[in-house]
C-alpha positions in Angstrom: 57.4 -82.1 -20.4 55.9 -79.2 -18.3 58.0 -76.4 -19.7 57.0 -77.8 -23.2 53.3 -78.2 -22.1 53.6 -74.2 -20.7 54.8 -72.9 -24.0 52.5 -74.6 -26.2 49.4 -73.0 -24.1 51.1 -69.6 -24.3 51.6 -70.1 -28.1 47.8 -70.9 -28.2 46.6 -68.1 -26.5 48.5 -65.7 -28.5 46.8 -66.9 -31.9 44.8 -64.3 -33.4 41.3 -64.7 -34.9 40.3 -63.2 -38.1 36.9 -62.6 -38.9 36.2 -62.8 -42.3 32.9 -60.6 -44.2 30.5 -61.9 -46.8 30.5 -59.5 -49.4 26.9 -60.7 -50.9 25.5 -61.1 -47.8 26.4 -57.4 -46.8 24.6 -56.0 -50.1 21.6 -58.5 -49.5 21.4 -56.7 -45.8 21.8 -52.9 -47.5 19.3 -53.6 -50.0 17.0 -54.5 -47.5 17.8 -51.3 -45.6 17.5 -49.3 -48.9 20.8 -48.2 -49.4 23.6 -49.2 -51.0 27.4 -49.2 -51.4 29.0 -45.9 -52.5 31.0 -46.1 -55.8 34.5 -45.2 -55.9 34.5 -42.4 -58.1 31.9 -40.9 -56.1 32.1 -37.4 -54.4 30.6 -38.8 -51.0 33.1 -41.3 -50.9 36.2 -39.1 -50.7 37.6 -38.7 -47.6 37.2 -34.7 -46.1 40.2 -32.9 -46.2 41.2 -31.1 -43.2 44.0 -28.1 -43.4 46.9 -29.1 -42.0 47.7 -25.9 -39.6 43.7 -25.9 -38.9 43.1 -23.6 -35.8 41.5 -25.4 -33.2 40.2 -23.6 -29.9 41.8 -24.4 -26.6 38.9 -25.7 -24.3 41.4 -26.5 -21.8 41.1 -23.3 -20.1 38.1 -20.9 -18.9 37.8 -17.3 -20.6 40.6 -14.7 -19.4 42.9 -17.3 -18.0 46.4 -17.1 -18.5 47.5 -19.7 -21.0 49.6 -22.4 -19.9 52.7 -23.3 -21.6 54.0 -26.5 -23.5 55.6 -27.9 -20.9 52.4 -27.7 -18.3 50.3 -29.5 -20.8 50.9 -33.3 -21.6 49.0 -35.1 -24.0 46.7 -38.0 -22.7 46.9 -41.8 -24.1 43.1 -43.5 -24.1 43.7 -47.1 -23.0 40.5 -48.2 -24.8 42.0 -48.6 -28.2 43.7 -45.0 -28.5 47.0 -45.1 -29.3 49.6 -42.1 -29.8 51.5 -42.5 -33.1 54.8 -40.4 -34.1 54.1 -37.2 -35.6 51.5 -35.9 -32.8 48.8 -37.7 -34.9 46.3 -39.8 -32.8 45.3 -43.2 -34.3 42.3 -44.7 -33.3 42.9 -49.0 -33.5 44.8 -49.3 -36.1 42.9 -46.7 -38.6 44.6 -43.8 -39.6 42.7 -40.5 -40.1 43.5 -37.1 -41.3 42.9 -35.5 -37.9 46.1 -33.3 -37.9 46.3 -30.3 -35.3 44.1 -32.3 -32.8 45.3 -33.3 -29.3 43.8 -34.9 -26.5 44.9 -32.9 -23.5 44.1 -32.9 -19.6 43.6 -29.4 -17.7 46.2 -29.0 -14.5 44.5 -29.3 -11.3 44.3 -25.9 -9.5 45.8 -25.5 -6.2 43.6 -27.0 -3.4 41.1 -28.6 -5.6 42.6 -32.0 -5.2 42.5 -31.7 -1.7 39.2 -29.8 -0.8 40.8 -27.1 1.1 38.1 -24.9 2.6 38.9 -21.2 1.8 36.8 -19.7 4.5 38.8 -21.7 7.1 41.1 -19.2 6.1 39.4 -16.1 7.3 38.6 -14.7 10.7 35.5 -14.5 12.7 35.2 -11.0 11.9 35.2 -11.2 7.9 32.7 -14.5 8.3 30.4 -12.3 10.0 31.2 -9.3 7.6 30.1 -11.7 4.8 26.9 -13.4 7.0 25.5 -9.7 7.2 24.5 -9.6 3.9 22.5 -13.0 3.9 18.8 -13.1 4.7 17.9 -15.2 7.9 16.6 -18.0 6.0 20.0 -18.3 4.2 21.6 -17.9 7.5 19.7 -21.1 9.1 20.8 -23.2 6.5 24.4 -21.8 6.7 24.3 -22.9 10.5 24.0 -26.8 9.2 27.6 -26.6 7.2 29.7 -27.1 10.3 30.2 -26.4 13.8 32.2 -23.3 13.3 29.3 -22.2 10.8 26.7 -22.8 13.6 28.3 -20.7 16.2 28.9 -18.0 13.7 25.5 -17.8 12.5 23.8 -17.8 16.0 26.1 -14.5 17.0 23.9 -11.6 18.4 25.2 -9.1 15.5 23.5 -11.0 13.1 19.9 -11.3 14.7 19.6 -7.9 16.2 16.9 -6.7 13.7 14.4 -9.3 12.6 10.9 -9.3 10.8 8.3 -11.9 11.5 5.4 -10.0 10.5 2.3 -12.4 9.6 4.3 -15.5 10.3 2.9 -18.4 12.2 5.4 -19.5 14.9 4.7 -22.8 16.6 5.6 -23.5 20.2 9.3 -22.9 21.1 10.3 -20.9 17.9 9.9 -17.4 19.6 11.7 -18.2 22.4 14.9 -19.6 20.5 14.4 -16.1 18.7 14.7 -14.6 21.7 17.6 -16.2 22.7 19.8 -15.2 20.0 20.0 -11.7 21.1 17.3 -9.7 18.9 17.0 -6.0 19.8 14.7 -4.9 17.2 11.5 -7.5 16.8 8.5 -6.8 14.6 5.6 -9.2 15.1 2.5 -7.4 13.6 -0.2 -9.6 12.6 1.7 -12.9 13.6 0.3 -16.2 14.8 1.9 -16.8 18.3 1.6 -20.5 19.6 2.3 -21.1 23.2 4.3 -22.0 25.1 6.8 -19.6 23.6 9.6 -21.5 25.8 9.6 -25.3 25.7 11.5 -24.8 29.1 10.1 -21.6 30.2 10.1 -22.1 33.5 13.7 -22.8 33.9 14.3 -19.4 31.7 12.6 -17.5 34.0 14.0 -18.6 37.0 17.4 -18.5 35.9 17.0 -14.7 35.2 17.6 -15.4 31.4 15.8 -12.1 30.5 15.6 -11.1 26.7 17.7 -8.1 24.9 14.3 -7.1 23.1 14.5 -3.2 23.1 11.9 -2.7 20.3 8.8 -4.7 20.0 6.0 -4.6 17.7 2.9 -6.9 18.5 0.3 -4.8 16.7 -2.8 -7.2 16.0 -0.7 -10.3 16.9 -2.8 -13.3 17.7 -1.5 -14.4 21.0 -3.5 -15.5 24.0 -2.9 -13.9 27.5 -1.0 -16.7 28.7 1.8 -16.1 25.8 1.6 -12.3 26.3 2.4 -12.7 29.8 5.1 -15.2 29.2 6.8 -12.8 26.6 6.5 -9.6 29.1 7.7 -11.5 31.7 10.9 -11.7 29.9 11.6 -8.3 28.7 13.2 -5.9 30.9 15.1 -3.7 28.5 12.0 -2.3 26.3 12.5 1.1 25.2 9.2 1.0 22.7 6.3 -1.2 22.8 3.2 -1.7 20.6 0.6 -3.8 21.5 -2.4 -2.6 19.9 -5.5 -4.9 19.7 -4.1 -7.2 22.2 -5.9 -8.7 25.2 -4.2 -7.6 28.6 -4.5 -8.3 32.0 -2.9 -6.8 35.6 -0.2 -9.1 35.2 1.1 -8.2 31.9 0.5 -4.7 33.1 2.8 -5.1 35.9 5.7 -6.8 33.7 5.6 -3.8 31.3 5.9 -1.6 34.4 9.2 -3.5 35.1 10.8 -1.8 31.8 12.1 1.4 33.5 13.4 2.6 30.2 10.2 2.5 28.5 9.5 5.4 26.1 7.0 4.6 23.8 3.8 2.4 24.5 0.6 1.8 22.2 -2.0 0.0 23.8 -4.7 1.3 21.0 -7.6 -0.9 21.1 -6.3 -3.2 24.0 -9.0 -5.1 26.1 -8.7 -6.0 29.8 -7.1 -2.6 31.0 -7.9 -2.0 34.6 -7.1 1.2 36.8 -4.7 -1.2 38.9 -2.6 -1.9 35.8 -2.4 1.7 34.4 -1.6 2.7 37.8 1.6 0.7 38.0 2.7 1.7 34.3 2.3 5.4 35.1 4.0 5.4 38.3 6.9 3.3 37.5 7.8 4.1 33.8 8.9 7.7 34.6 10.7 7.9 31.1 7.5 7.9 29.0 7.0 10.2 26.5 4.3 9.0 23.9 1.4 7.0 25.0 -1.6 5.9 22.9 -4.8 4.7 24.8 -7.3 5.3 22.0 -10.6 3.4 22.6 -9.6 0.9 25.2 -12.9 1.2 26.7 -11.6 2.8 29.6 -13.5 3.2 33.0 -14.2 6.5 34.8 -11.7 5.7 37.3 -9.0 5.1 35.1 -9.6 8.4 33.4 -9.2 9.9 36.8 -6.0 8.2 37.7 -4.3 8.8 34.3 -4.9 12.6 34.4 -3.3 12.8 38.0 -0.7 10.2 37.5 0.7 10.6 34.0 4.5 11.4 33.6 5.5 15.0 34.1 7.7 14.6 31.1 5.2 13.2 28.8 5.1 14.8 25.4 2.6 12.7 23.2 -0.9 11.3 24.4 -4.1 9.9 22.4 -7.3 9.5 24.7 -9.6 9.6 21.6 -13.0 7.6 22.1 -13.5 8.4 25.7 -16.8 9.7 24.9 -18.7 10.7 28.0 -15.8 9.7 30.5 -13.3 12.8 29.7 -14.6 16.0 31.0 -13.6 20.2 31.0 -12.2 19.4 34.4 -10.4 16.2 33.5 -8.4 18.5 30.4 -7.6 21.4 33.0 -5.7 18.6 35.5 -4.1 16.7 32.7 -2.7 20.2 31.6 -1.3 20.7 34.7 -0.1 17.4 35.2 1.9 17.2 31.5 2.5 20.8 30.8 5.0 19.9 28.0 2.6 18.1 25.8 3.6 18.5 22.1 0.6 16.2 20.6 -2.9 15.5 22.0 -5.7 13.8 20.6 -9.1 13.8 22.2 -11.3 13.0 19.3 -14.5 11.6 20.0 -14.8 13.1 23.5 -18.6 14.3 23.2 -18.8 16.0 26.8 -15.8 18.5 26.1 -16.8 22.1 25.4 -15.2 25.5 24.9 -13.3 25.8 28.1 -11.2 22.8 27.2 -10.0 24.5 24.3 -9.3 27.7 25.8 -7.5 26.1 28.6 -5.0 24.1 26.2 -3.7 27.5 25.3 -1.7 26.9 28.3 0.1 24.5 26.5 3.1 26.7 24.7 4.7 23.7 22.9 1.5 22.0 21.3 2.0 21.3 18.0 -0.8 19.1 17.1 -4.4 18.9 18.7 -7.3 16.8 17.4 -11.0 17.8 18.8 -12.6 15.5 15.6 -16.2 15.0 16.4 -16.6 16.6 20.1 -19.8 18.2 19.0 -20.1 20.4 22.1 -17.5 22.4 20.9 -18.5 25.3 18.7 -16.4 26.1 15.6 -15.3 30.0 17.0 -13.8 28.7 20.0 -11.0 27.3 17.7 -10.1 30.4 17.3 -8.2 30.9 20.6 -5.9 28.4 19.3 -3.9 31.0 17.2 -2.4 32.1 20.5 -0.1 28.9 20.2 2.5 30.0 18.2 3.9 26.6 18.0 0.7 24.6 16.7 1.4 23.3 13.4 -1.7 20.9 12.6 -5.6 20.7 13.8 -7.9 17.7 13.2 -11.6 18.7 13.2 -13.3 16.3 11.2 -17.1 16.2 11.2 -17.2 19.5 13.4 -18.4 22.4 11.2 -19.8 22.7 7.3 -17.4 23.4 4.6 -17.6 27.3 4.8 -17.2 27.4 8.6 -13.9 25.2 7.9 -12.8 27.6 5.1 -13.1 30.7 7.3 -11.1 28.5 9.8 -8.5 27.9 7.3 -8.2 31.4 6.3 -8.1 32.7 9.9 -5.1 30.1 10.9 -3.2 29.8 7.7 -0.1 28.9 9.3 -2.1 25.4 10.6 -2.7 22.3 8.3 -6.3 21.8 9.3 -7.9 18.1 8.6 -4.5 16.3 7.2 -4.1 13.3 9.6 -7.4 11.4 9.5 -5.5 8.8 11.7 -3.4 9.2 14.6 0.3 8.3 14.6 1.0 8.8 18.2 3.2 5.9 19.6 2.7 3.6 16.5 5.3 1.8 14.9 4.4 1.9 11.3 2.5 4.9 9.9 1.2 4.8 6.1 2.3 2.3 3.6 5.9 2.0 4.9 6.2 -1.5 6.7 10.2 -2.1 6.3 10.4 -0.3 9.8 9.3 0.2 13.1 9.8 3.5 14.7 12.4 4.5 12.0 14.8 1.4 12.7 14.7 -1.3 9.6 13.9 -4.6 10.4 13.7 -6.5 6.8 16.7 -8.0 5.3 18.5 -5.8 2.8 18.0 -6.5 -1.1 21.4 -7.6 -2.6 21.4 -7.2 -6.4 
């Protein structure tokens, strides 16, 4: 009995239900919609004829890829109502249509696509670094979040040797992390730097973890004395430094003096300079070649110290803005202390006379001299500078009338007169170029 009951149940389940359509209701429905049934003789009721050999484009392969053979392509049968009929003619349900030449195919998966293989894992660290070196620093920071290997490679020192953070706002701890990445050339002009620079500064300093910065531009940077003292305290390899318009103290000057390889120092318009701080710099930085102390409000003691203790190998010096503090005797002593000077700017030193100009003729290698607004020097006194055969440029802005200036130009035809209104001594950038400091490029290369 149980067997018969199961058979009857399976038979009932196999019963198909057929739905009939009421033609009258269909016509009424079409009439309400504003349409009607097409006549059998109507042109629109005829099926569209498709050529048997219609050419259908192959969408299974990208342009330019090699075509796969028939043995590599297989037709896909769709489970929800799509059946493959003999003759390679796809049918939908039980209703046939004239769709000759159409095939539903699947694309072969490329090697490594199904398993998600990492092609970068096949590259060595050297090749990866050669790829990363073309990326901007912002993209490198994002690549560091991919995996541990990428983080280790993106923090490699070779990728962070040159960095431009000019005009940026650096919150506490950011500059310390940048220095720890081994940057060598760093531009921080007009940057806003918040302290502390190191969140664990005392630990970093006590462990003798000095930075590798060699070229540092802090011109017009917004940094307090404490922050600048922290920064200078971890720098021992500086070769060129610009602190234009920064506030200093004796401790900062002492840290600067610890850089024995320092060659260029720009302290134009700095505040807080004293004779003690300058004494340490002048006595310890013996390789100094270029020094800019323009408009630093030096005291008389500081001026006397400089003309006596500056390094003998100094080549470029800017002492403009001393006004009544710089005298002819100071110039005579300066020429004796630094006999190899090539560029000298003493503009706005109102106490200088023609004796200073005459004594400068002893500088046989002088190439550039500036006496702008030195009102006690008469125009004929500059004619003695023709004895300097190496002289190339002379600035005497505000010193003479146009007629006297023309006579001077005719007498010194080989010298360019009043060509440089602003001094470039020890400054990291000159003119409109802001992509490099001291001739070293700091911005990311533009990849087209």
